[in-house]
N, CA, C and O atoms as a printed pandas DataFrame, in Angstrom:
     atom_number atom_name residue_name chain_id  residue_number  x_coord  y_coord  z_coord
0              1         N          MET        A               1  109.309  102.514  104.860
1              2        CA          MET        A               1  108.080  102.004  105.416
2              3         C          MET        A               1  107.874  100.578  104.924
3              4         O          MET        A               1  107.987  100.307  103.729
4              5         N          LYS        A               2  107.571   99.660  105.852
5              6        CA          LYS        A               2  107.390   98.275  105.439
6              7         C          LYS        A               2  105.972   98.042  104.939
7              8         O          LYS        A               2  105.020   98.703  105.356
8              9         N          HIS        A               3  105.869   97.091  104.044
9             10        CA          HIS        A               3  104.583   96.720  103.462
10            11         C          HIS        A               3  104.387   95.231  103.739
11            12         O          HIS        A               3  105.244   94.411  103.411
12            13         N          THR        A               4  103.268   94.900  104.336
13            14        CA          THR        A               4  103.017   93.500  104.657
14            15         C          THR        A               4  101.870   92.937  103.826
15            16         O          THR        A               4  101.079   93.667  103.229
16            17         N          CYS        A               5  101.817   91.635  103.814
17            18        CA          CYS        A               5  100.758   90.888  103.141
18            19         C          CYS        A               5   99.397   91.420  103.608
19            20         O          CYS        A               5   99.227   91.774  104.775
20            21         N          HIS        A               6   98.444   91.470  102.694
21            22        CA          HIS        A               6   97.104   91.967  103.028
22            23         C          HIS        A               6   96.199   90.903  103.635
23            24         O          HIS        A               6   95.046   91.191  103.957
24            25         N          TRP        A               7   96.698   89.680  103.798
25            26        CA          TRP        A               7   95.900   88.651  104.460
26            27         C          TRP        A               7   95.812   89.021  105.928
27            28         O          TRP        A               7   96.840   89.275  106.556
28            29         N          PRO        A               8   94.610   89.059  106.493
29            30        CA          PRO        A               8   94.459   89.442  107.900
30            31         C          PRO        A               8   95.358   88.615  108.824
31            32         O          PRO        A               8   95.335   87.384  108.805
32            33         N          GLY        A               9   96.143   89.322  109.625
33            34        CA          GLY        A               9   97.015   88.675  110.591
34            35         C          GLY        A               9   98.378   88.276  110.075
35            36         O          GLY        A               9   99.239   87.898  110.869
36            37         N          CYS        A              10   98.609   88.346  108.776
37            38        CA          CYS        A              10   99.914   87.973  108.223
38            39         C          CYS        A              10  100.847   89.180  108.309
39            40         O          CYS        A              10  100.501   90.278  107.873
40            41         N          GLU        A              11  102.004   88.967  108.863
41            42        CA          GLU        A              11  102.993   90.040  109.021
42            43         C          GLU        A              11  104.165   89.887  108.062
43            44         O          GLU        A              11  105.180   90.565  108.219
44            45         N          THR        A              12  104.044   89.009  107.075
45            46        CA          THR        A              12  105.122   88.788  106.120
46            47         C          THR        A              12  105.324   90.043  105.272
47            48         O          THR        A              12  104.377   90.563  104.682
48            49         N          GLU        A              13  106.562   90.522  105.218
49            50        CA          GLU        A              13  106.861   91.683  104.385
50            51         C          GLU        A              13  106.905   91.266  102.922
51            52         O          GLU        A              13  107.449   90.220  102.568
52            53         N          VAL        A              14  106.317   92.111  102.083
53            54        CA          VAL        A              14  106.298   91.882  100.639
54            55         C          VAL        A              14  106.638   93.199   99.943
55            56         O          VAL        A              14  106.480   94.266  100.536
56            57         N          PRO        A              15  107.105   93.139   98.687
57            58        CA          PRO        A              15  107.355   94.383   97.959
58            59         C          PRO        A              15  106.072   95.218   97.888
59            60         O          PRO        A              15  104.980   94.657   97.801
60            61         N          PRO        A              16  106.189   96.533   97.922
61            62        CA          PRO        A              16  105.005   97.402   97.939
62            63         C          PRO        A              16  104.008   97.171   96.803
63            64         O          PRO        A              16  102.808   97.378   96.987
64            65         N          ALA        A              17  104.483   96.750   95.646
65            66        CA          ALA        A              17  103.568   96.540   94.521
66            67         C          ALA        A              17  102.834   95.204   94.592
67            68         O          ALA        A              17  101.979   94.926   93.751
68            69         N          MET        A              18  103.157   94.377   95.580
69            70        CA          MET        A              18  102.544   93.064   95.674
70            71         C          MET        A              18  101.400   93.080   96.683
71            72         O          MET        A              18  101.464   93.773   97.698
72            73         N          TRP        A              19  100.355   92.310   96.395
73            74        CA          TRP        A              19   99.207   92.235   97.300
74            75         C          TRP        A              19   99.562   91.482   98.569
75            76         O          TRP        A              19   99.194   91.896   99.668
76            77         N          GLY        A              20  100.278   90.377   98.416
77            78        CA          GLY        A              20  100.563   89.570   99.590
78            79         C          GLY        A              20  101.684   88.581   99.388
79            80         O          GLY        A              20  102.310   88.520   98.329
80            81         N          CYS        A              21  101.922   87.810  100.425
81            82        CA          CYS        A              21  102.958   86.776  100.374
82            83         C          CYS        A              21  102.500   85.661   99.424
83            84         O          CYS        A              21  101.313   85.521   99.128
84            85         N          LYS        A              22  103.456   84.892   98.969
85            86        CA          LYS        A              22  103.162   83.852   97.988
86            87         C          LYS        A              22  102.102   82.852   98.463
87            88         O          LYS        A              22  101.171   82.569   97.708
88            89         N          PRO        A              23  102.204   82.301   99.688
89            90        CA          PRO        A              23  101.176   81.327  100.104
90            91         C          PRO        A              23   99.762   81.920  100.130
91            92         O          PRO        A              23   98.805   81.265   99.717
92            93         N          HIS        A              24   99.636   83.150  100.612
93            94        CA          HIS        A              24   98.305   83.758  100.683
94            95         C          HIS        A              24   97.812   84.189   99.306
95            96         O          HIS        A              24   96.632   84.031   98.994
96            97         N          TRP        A              25   98.693   84.725   98.492
97            98        CA          TRP        A              25   98.307   85.124   97.140
98            99         C          TRP        A              25   97.743   83.930   96.381
99           100         O          TRP        A              25   96.687   84.031   95.756
100          101         N          PHE        A              26   98.441   82.806   96.434
101          102        CA          PHE        A              26   97.997   81.645   95.671
102          103         C          PHE        A              26   96.873   80.870   96.345
103          104         O          PHE        A              26   96.349   79.918   95.766
104          105         N          SER        A              27   96.498   81.259   97.550
105          106        CA          SER        A              27   95.316   80.654   98.163
106          107         C          SER        A              27   94.047   81.333   97.666
107          108         O          SER        A              27   92.952   80.788   97.812
108          109         N          LEU        A              28   94.187   82.520   97.078
109          110        CA          LEU        A              28   93.028   83.220   96.511
110          111         C          LEU        A              28   92.603   82.552   95.210
111          112         O          LEU        A              28   93.450   82.043   94.475
112          113         N          PRO        A              29   91.321   82.545   94.915
113          114        CA          PRO        A              29   90.881   82.029   93.615
114          115         C          PRO        A              29   91.495   82.860   92.491
115          116         O          PRO        A              29   91.680   84.069   92.630
116          117         N          LYS        A              30   91.806   82.208   91.391
117          118        CA          LYS        A              30   92.441   82.895   90.259
118          119         C          LYS        A              30   91.623   84.092   89.798
119          120         O          LYS        A              30   92.188   85.116   89.415
120          121         N          ARG        A              31   90.308   83.975   89.830
121          122        CA          ARG        A              31   89.469   85.095   89.370
122          123         C          ARG        A              31   89.722   86.347   90.215
123          124         O          ARG        A              31   89.688   87.460   89.690
124          125         N          LEU        A              32   89.974   86.177   91.519
125          126        CA          LEU        A              32   90.257   87.339   92.375
126          127         C          LEU        A              32   91.672   87.863   92.141
127          128         O          LEU        A              32   91.895   89.074   92.126
128          129         N          ARG        A              33   92.624   86.951   91.960
129          130        CA          ARG        A              33   93.993   87.403   91.640
130          131         C          ARG        A              33   93.972   88.189   90.332
131          132         O          ARG        A              33   94.619   89.230   90.214
132          133         N          ASP        A              34   93.234   87.692   89.363
133          134        CA          ASP        A              34   93.138   88.386   88.070
134          135         C          ASP        A              34   92.499   89.762   88.226
135          136         O          ASP        A              34   92.919   90.719   87.575
136          137         N          ARG        A              35   91.483   89.866   89.088
137          138        CA          ARG        A              35   90.831   91.176   89.306
138          139         C          ARG        A              35   91.790   92.166   89.941
139          140         O          ARG        A              35   91.819   93.337   89.562
140          141         N          ILE        A              36   92.579   91.699   90.909
141          142        CA          ILE        A              36   93.564   92.591   91.534
142          143         C          ILE        A              36   94.524   93.116   90.475
143          144         O          ILE        A              36   94.753   94.322   90.394
144          145         N          TRP        A              37   95.090   92.219   89.659
145          146        CA          TRP        A              37   96.040   92.665   88.637
146          147         C          TRP        A              37   95.372   93.526   87.567
147          148         O          TRP        A              37   95.975   94.488   87.090
148          149         N          ALA        A              38   94.163   93.204   87.191
149          150        CA          ALA        A              38   93.476   93.970   86.138
150          151         C          ALA        A              38   93.186   95.399   86.575
151          152         O          ALA        A              38   93.115   96.302   85.741
152          153         N          THR        A              39   93.018   95.607   87.869
153          154        CA          THR        A              39   92.656   96.940   88.367
154          155         C          THR        A              39   93.845   97.690   88.976
155          156         O          THR        A              39   93.728   98.864   89.328
156          157         N          TYR        A              40   94.983   97.010   89.097
157          158        CA          TYR        A              40   96.187   97.637   89.643
158          159         C          TYR        A              40   96.737   98.649   88.646
159          160         O          TYR        A              40   96.819   98.373   87.450
160          161         N          ARG        A              41   97.110   99.819   89.147
161          162        CA          ARG        A              41   97.766  100.835   88.321
162          163         C          ARG        A              41   99.194  100.983   88.807
163          164         O          ARG        A              41   99.437  101.209   89.992
164          165         N          ARG        A              42  100.129  100.857   87.894
165          166        CA          ARG        A              42  101.536  100.979   88.262
166          167         C          ARG        A              42  101.776  102.269   89.032
167          168         O          ARG        A              42  101.368  103.349   88.605
168          169         N          GLY        A              43  102.438  102.141   90.160
169          170        CA          GLY        A              43  102.763  103.300   90.975
170          171         C          GLY        A              43  101.734  103.646   92.037
171          172         O          GLY        A              43  101.979  104.548   92.839
172          173         N          GLN        A              44  100.592  102.968   92.078
173          174        CA          GLN        A              44   99.573  103.318   93.064
174          175         C          GLN        A              44  100.066  103.110   94.494
175          176         O          GLN        A              44   99.582  103.756   95.424
176          177         N          GLU        A              45  101.032  102.206   94.664
177          178        CA          GLU        A              45  101.579  101.979   96.001
178          179         C          GLU        A              45  102.486  103.126   96.441
179          180         O          GLU        A              45  102.761  103.288   97.630
180          181         N          VAL        A              46  102.950  103.920   95.475
181          182        CA          VAL        A              46  103.794  105.074   95.774
182          183         C          VAL        A              46  102.924  106.311   96.006
183          184         O          VAL        A              46  103.117  107.052   96.970
184          185         N          THR        A              47  101.968  106.517   95.108
185          186        CA          THR        A              47  101.105  107.698   95.198
186          187         C          THR        A              47   99.987  107.529   96.222
187          188         O          THR        A              47   99.368  108.506   96.644
188          189         N          LYS        A              48   99.736  106.287   96.615
189          190        CA          LYS        A              48   98.656  105.971   97.567
190          191         C          LYS        A              48   97.286  106.355   97.004
191          192         O          LYS        A              48   96.386  106.760   97.740
192          193         N          THR        A              49   97.150  106.218   95.679
193          194        CA          THR        A              49   95.883  106.552   95.021
194          195         C          THR        A              49   95.385  105.389   94.157
195          196         O          THR        A              49   95.329  105.510   92.934
196          197         N          PRO        A              50   95.024  104.263   94.785
197          198        CA          PRO        A              50   94.471  103.177   93.978
198          199         C          PRO        A              50   93.123  103.590   93.394
199          200         O          PRO        A              50   92.409  104.423   93.952
200          201         N          SER        A              51   92.801  102.991   92.267
201          202        CA          SER        A              51   91.530  103.313   91.613
202          203         C          SER        A              51   90.361  102.766   92.428
203          204         O          SER        A              51   90.530  101.852   93.235
204          205         N          PRO        A              52   89.180  103.332   92.211
205          206        CA          PRO        A              52   87.984  102.781   92.867
206          207         C          PRO        A              52   87.785  101.303   92.502
207          208         O          PRO        A              52   87.321  100.512   93.323
208          209         N          GLU        A              53   88.138  100.941   91.269
209          210        CA          GLU        A              53   87.992   99.548   90.835
210          211         C          GLU        A              53   88.937   98.628   91.621
211          212         O          GLU        A              53   88.568   97.511   91.984
212          213         N          TYR        A              54   90.139   99.105   91.872
213          214        CA          TYR        A              54   91.087   98.322   92.665
214          215         C          TYR        A              54   90.562   98.168   94.094
215          216         O          TYR        A              54   90.617   97.077   94.663
216          217         N          MET        A              55   90.061   99.242   94.664
217          218        CA          MET        A              55   89.536   99.180   96.024
218          219         C          MET        A              55   88.361   98.206   96.112
219          220         O          MET        A              55   88.225   97.482   97.098
220          221         N          GLN        A              56   87.517   98.190   95.089
221          222        CA          GLN        A              56   86.400   97.237   95.058
222          223         C          GLN        A              56   86.932   95.808   94.983
223          224         O          GLN        A              56   86.443   94.925   95.689
224          225         N          ALA        A              57   87.925   95.578   94.135
225          226        CA          ALA        A              57   88.525   94.242   94.034
226          227         C          ALA        A              57   89.134   93.837   95.373
227          228         O          ALA        A              57   89.002   92.685   95.788
228          229         N          ALA        A              58   89.795   94.766   96.050
229          230        CA          ALA        A              58   90.400   94.484   97.352
230          231         C          ALA        A              58   89.328   94.130   98.384
231          232         O          ALA        A              58   89.535   93.245   99.214
232          233         N          ARG        A              59   88.193   94.812   98.336
233          234        CA          ARG        A              59   87.091   94.480   99.250
234          235         C          ARG        A              59   86.543   93.080   98.959
235          236         O          ARG        A              59   86.226   92.328   99.880
236          237         N          GLU        A              60   86.435   92.738   97.670
237          238        CA          GLU        A              60   85.959   91.407   97.292
238          239         C          GLU        A              60   86.913   90.332   97.822
239          240         O          GLU        A              60   86.476   89.274   98.274
240          241         N          VAL        A              61   88.202   90.610   97.765
241          242        CA          VAL        A              61   89.185   89.660   98.291
242          243         C          VAL        A              61   89.002   89.502   99.798
243          244         O          VAL        A              61   88.991   88.379  100.301
244          245         N          GLN        A              62   88.859   90.603  100.522
245          246        CA          GLN        A              62   88.680   90.512  101.974
246          247         C          GLN        A              62   87.382   89.795  102.325
247          248         O          GLN        A              62   87.338   89.052  103.306
248          249         N          ASP        A              63   86.327   90.002  101.544
249          250        CA          ASP        A              63   85.069   89.274  101.763
250          251         C          ASP        A              63   85.287   87.776  101.551
251          252         O          ASP        A              63   84.806   86.952  102.329
252          253         N          TRP        A              64   86.017   87.435  100.488
253          254        CA          TRP        A              64   86.291   86.029  100.214
254          255         C          TRP        A              64   87.087   85.409  101.367
255          256         O          TRP        A              64   86.793   84.292  101.793
256          257         N          ILE        A              65   88.087   86.125  101.868
257          258        CA          ILE        A              65   88.905   85.619  102.975
258          259         C          ILE        A              65   88.035   85.366  104.198
259          260         O          ILE        A              65   88.157   84.319  104.834
260          261         N          ARG        A              66   87.155   86.310  104.539
261          262        CA          ARG        A              66   86.265   86.120  105.693
262          263         C          ARG        A              66   85.420   84.859  105.523
263          264         O          ARG        A              66   85.292   84.059  106.450
264          265         N          ASN        A              67   84.847   84.686  104.338
265          266        CA          ASN        A              67   84.024   83.496  104.073
266          267         C          ASN        A              67   84.859   82.226  104.113
267          268         O          ASN        A              67   84.421   81.210  104.652
268          269         N          PHE        A              68   86.041   82.277  103.554
269          270        CA          PHE        A              68   86.947   81.129  103.540
270          271         C          PHE        A              68   87.304   80.721  104.963
271          272         O          PHE        A              68   87.245   79.543  105.318
272          273         N          ARG        A              69   87.672   81.699  105.762
273          274        CA          ARG        A              69   88.082   81.405  107.139
274          275         C          ARG        A              69   86.918   80.856  107.965
275          276         O          ARG        A              69   87.108   79.943  108.769
276          277         N          SER        A              70   85.731   81.397  107.776
277          278        CA          SER        A              70   84.600   80.902  108.555
278          279         C          SER        A              70   84.210   79.489  108.122
279          280         O          SER        A              70   83.767   78.690  108.947
280          281         N          SER        A              71   84.372   79.178  106.842
281          282        CA          SER        A              71   84.047   77.827  106.372
282          283         C          SER        A              71   85.095   76.807  106.808
283          284         O          SER        A              71   84.810   75.611  106.867
284          285         N          CYS        A              72   86.309   77.274  107.114
285          286        CA          CYS        A              72   87.374   76.371  107.579
286          287         C          CYS        A              72   87.359   76.235  109.093
287          288         O          CYS        A              72   88.123   75.450  109.655
288          289         N          GLY        A              73   86.505   76.984  109.748
289          290        CA          GLY        A              73   86.482   76.970  111.200
290          291         C          GLY        A              73   87.623   77.825  111.743
291          292         O          GLY        A              73   88.553   78.162  111.011
292          293         N          ALA        A              74   87.553   78.164  112.982
293          294        CA          ALA        A              74   88.549   78.984  113.681
294          295         C          ALA        A              74   89.173   80.043  112.794
295          296         O          ALA        A              74   88.557   81.081  112.554
296          297         N          LYS        A              75   90.372   79.809  112.307
297          298        CA          LYS        A              75   91.081   80.863  111.583
298          299         C          LYS        A              75   91.399   80.515  110.149
299          300         O          LYS        A              75   91.905   81.373  109.426
300          301         N          GLY        A              76   91.133   79.308  109.699
301          302        CA          GLY        A              76   91.447   78.944  108.322
302          303         C          GLY        A              76   92.929   79.088  108.053
303          304         O          GLY        A              76   93.747   78.917  108.957
304          305         N          LEU        A              77   93.275   79.394  106.838
305          306        CA          LEU        A              77   94.678   79.583  106.453
306          307         C          LEU        A              77   95.261   80.765  107.180
307          308         O          LEU        A              77   94.654   81.836  107.200
308          309         N          ARG        A              78   96.405   80.603  107.769
309          310        CA          ARG        A              78   97.041   81.715  108.513
310          311         C          ARG        A              78   98.113   82.353  107.706
311          312         O          ARG        A              78   98.753   83.299  108.167
């Protein structure tokens, strides 16, 4: 099963333990990247059981992306 970047619309394949492709990962503020790593549990991509804290961090990232894209107009970073 392929795993793609979590940036909306990005189809770049990434290893299952990674949140996203390098350009999109590093476009996130460091505080959000740190939250993703701090809440990641090794193997959650295999068991499909991320912690509630990880899911909250993931929602915060998606909220940030929506705000980022709207402030950049049209689609922002693709």
